C-alpha positions in Angstrom: -5.9 -95.0 -29.7 -4.3 -94.9 -26.3 -0.8 -94.4 -28.0 -2.2 -91.6 -30.2 -3.5 -89.8 -27.1 -0.1 -90.1 -25.5 1.6 -88.7 -28.6 -0.8 -85.8 -28.8 -0.4 -85.1 -25.0 3.4 -85.2 -25.4 3.3 -82.8 -28.4 1.0 -80.4 -26.6 3.2 -80.5 -23.5 6.3 -79.9 -25.6 4.7 -76.9 -27.4 3.6 -75.5 -24.0 7.1 -75.7 -22.6 8.5 -74.1 -25.8 5.9 -71.3 -25.6 6.5 -70.7 -21.9 10.3 -70.6 -22.5 9.8 -68.1 -25.3 7.5 -65.8 -23.3 9.9 -66.1 -20.3 12.8 -65.1 -22.5 10.9 -62.1 -23.9 10.0 -61.1 -20.4 13.6 -61.3 -19.3 14.7 -59.3 -22.3 12.3 -56.6 -21.5 13.4 -56.7 -17.8 17.0 -56.4 -18.8 16.2 -53.5 -21.2 14.1 -51.7 -18.6 16.7 -52.3 -15.9 19.3 -50.3 -17.9 19.1 -46.6 -17.6 21.2 -43.5 -17.4 20.9 -40.5 -15.1 21.8 -37.1 -16.5 21.6 -33.5 -15.4 20.8 -30.5 -17.6 21.1 -26.8 -16.7 20.1 -23.5 -18.1 20.9 -19.9 -17.0 19.6 -16.4 -17.6 21.1 -13.0 -16.6 18.2 -10.7 -15.6 18.0 -7.2 -14.1 16.5 -6.9 -10.6 13.1 -5.3 -10.6 12.7 -4.5 -6.9 14.8 -2.7 -4.3 14.4 -2.8 -0.6 16.8 -0.4 1.1 16.5 -0.1 4.9 18.2 2.7 6.7 18.3 2.1 10.4 19.4 5.0 12.6 19.3 5.9 16.3 20.3 8.6 18.7 21.3 8.5 22.4 21.2 11.0 25.2 19.9 11.7 28.7 17.1 14.1 27.9 14.2 12.1 26.5 12.5 15.0 24.7 15.8 16.0 23.1 16.5 12.4 22.0 13.0 12.3 20.4 13.5 15.6 18.6 16.8 14.5 17.1 15.5 11.2 15.9 12.5 12.9 14.3 14.9 15.4 12.6 17.0 12.6 11.3 14.0 10.7 10.0 12.8 13.8 8.2 16.3 14.2 6.7 16.2 10.7 5.2 12.7 11.2 3.9 13.8 14.4 2.2 16.8 12.6 0.8 14.5 10.0 -0.9 12.1 12.7 -2.0 14.9 14.7 -3.6 15.9 11.5 -5.4 12.5 11.3 -7.0 10.7 8.7 -4.9 7.1 9.0 -3.9 6.0 9.1 -0.3 4.3 5.7 -0.5 7.7 4.1 -1.5 9.2 5.2 1.8 8.1 3.5 5.1 9.1 4.6 8.6 9.0 1.8 11.2 7.7 2.5 14.7 10.4 3.9 16.9 11.9 1.8 19.7 13.0 3.4 23.0 15.6 1.7 25.1 16.4 2.7 28.7 20.0 1.6 29.0 20.0 2.3 32.8 17.1 -0.1 33.5 19.3 -3.1 34.2 22.8 -1.6 34.6 24.4 -0.4 37.8 27.5 1.3 38.9 30.4 1.2 36.5 28.4 -0.8 34.0 26.0 2.0 33.5 26.3 3.8 30.1 26.9 7.5 30.1 23.7 8.2 28.1 20.5 6.8 29.4 18.2 6.7 26.4 18.6 5.2 22.9 15.8 5.9 20.4 15.8 4.0 17.2 13.9 3.6 14.0 14.3 2.5 10.4 13.4 4.3 7.2 12.9 1.8 4.3 12.7 2.5 0.6 10.8 -0.1 -1.4 10.6 0.6 -5.0 10.7 -0.9 -8.5 12.8 2.1 -9.8 16.1 0.2 -9.7 18.2 2.6 -11.8 16.9 5.5 -9.7 17.7 3.7 -6.5 21.3 3.0 -7.7 21.8 6.7 -8.3 20.5 7.5 -4.8 22.8 4.8 -3.4 25.8 6.5 -4.9 24.8 9.7 -3.0 24.2 8.0 0.3 27.2 9.9 1.8 25.0 13.1 1.6 23.1 11.8 4.7 26.3 11.9 6.8 27.0 15.5 5.7 23.4 16.3 6.8 24.2 14.9 10.3 22.6 11.4 10.0 24.7 8.5 11.1 23.2 5.4 9.5 23.3 2.6 12.0 23.0 4.9 15.0 25.2 6.4 17.7 27.2 4.7 20.4 28.4 1.8 18.2 25.5 -0.5 19.4 22.8 0.3 16.9 21.8 -1.8 13.9 24.2 -1.8 11.1 23.3 0.2 8.1 23.2 -2.6 5.6 22.9 -1.9 1.9 19.9 -2.4 -0.3 18.5 -5.8 -1.3 18.0 -6.2 -5.0 15.3 -8.8 -5.9 13.9 -10.3 -9.1 10.2 -11.1 -9.0 9.6 -12.2 -12.6 10.7 -15.9 -12.2 7.4 -17.3 -13.3 7.7 -15.6 -16.7 11.0 -17.2 -17.6 10.8 -20.5 -15.6 9.0 -22.6 -18.3 11.6 -21.7 -21.0 14.5 -22.4 -18.6 13.1 -25.8 -17.7 12.6 -26.6 -21.4 16.2 -25.6 -22.1 17.6 -27.5 -19.2 15.6 -30.7 -20.1 16.8 -30.5 -23.7 20.4 -30.2 -22.5 19.9 -33.2 -20.3 18.6 -35.2 -23.2 21.6 -34.3 -25.3 23.9 -35.6 -22.6 21.9 -38.8 -22.4 22.0 -39.3 -26.2 25.8 -38.8 -26.2 26.1 -41.3 -23.4 23.9 -43.9 -25.2 25.9 -43.4 -28.4 29.2 -43.9 -26.6 27.9 -47.1 -25.0 26.4 -48.5 -28.1 22.8 -48.1 -26.9 19.7 -46.0 -27.7 17.5 -44.0 -25.5 14.0 -45.3 -24.7 11.4 -43.6 -22.5 11.9 -41.5 -19.4 12.2 -43.4 -16.2 12.0 -40.4 -13.8 12.3 -36.7 -14.1 13.0 -34.1 -11.4 13.0 -30.3 -12.0 15.5 -29.8 -9.2 16.5 -26.5 -7.7 15.8 -23.0 -9.2 18.3 -20.5 -7.8 18.6 -16.7 -8.1 22.0 -15.2 -7.2 23.9 -12.0 -7.7 25.9 -12.1 -10.8 28.9 -10.9 -8.7 29.6 -8.9 -5.6 30.0 -5.7 -7.5 26.7 -5.8 -9.3 23.9 -7.1 -7.1 21.3 -5.5 -9.4 22.1 -8.2 -12.0 20.8 -11.6 -11.1 21.8 -15.0 -12.4 18.8 -17.4 -12.6 19.7 -21.0 -12.9 17.6 -24.2 -13.3 18.9 -27.7 -12.9 16.9 -30.8 -14.0 17.7 -34.4 -13.4 16.3 -37.0 -15.8 16.7 -40.8 -16.0 16.3 -42.4 -19.4 15.9 -46.1 -20.2 18.5 -47.6 -22.5 17.9 -50.2 -25.2 20.2 -52.0 -27.6 
């Protein structure tokens, strides 16, 4: 009886060791499989037209007579407003910033004192969704000079008359499709890698949408934007 017990105990112990070894081997196999993965990037692009224009026109005048300086600045501001009105823009699309008066003699003495004491400045800004119309107005911006308005101001110290800023505000409407396309491109890259390495794709390990960028298509056409999405995805590999 005692010998039979020992035999049964030995058999059970052997079976336990075999089972433990099998489970351990399966766990190691899963570990090795899950430890193998590939990281790929996928991108998608769209060319879109800008749908918003912000065009600031800073200007200033200088002189020694404060009343005359103010009169000239008001006249120039009215000229710019008429320029935009003649181009077909509504009054609520044109904003005039509060004027800024600078006394250039306040902290200057002797030879460092400028010939003209006062500088009076303001900015007239067009903000509109009428992009083609704004482009036509931009091509006629030289008319302001012929009307006596020096964009950027007199004296060489005023704000530079920078060009308009074209923006695209419809990103949310195209973003889901771009992300889907970029993710599909990433998966195709991963599938090709797996095929070349003799493996197959398993599940996704991690996924990152990455950066969404909006840039000018080129320097000559800032009204056309390139929207680009890049996704980064890690896939598990299996034999």
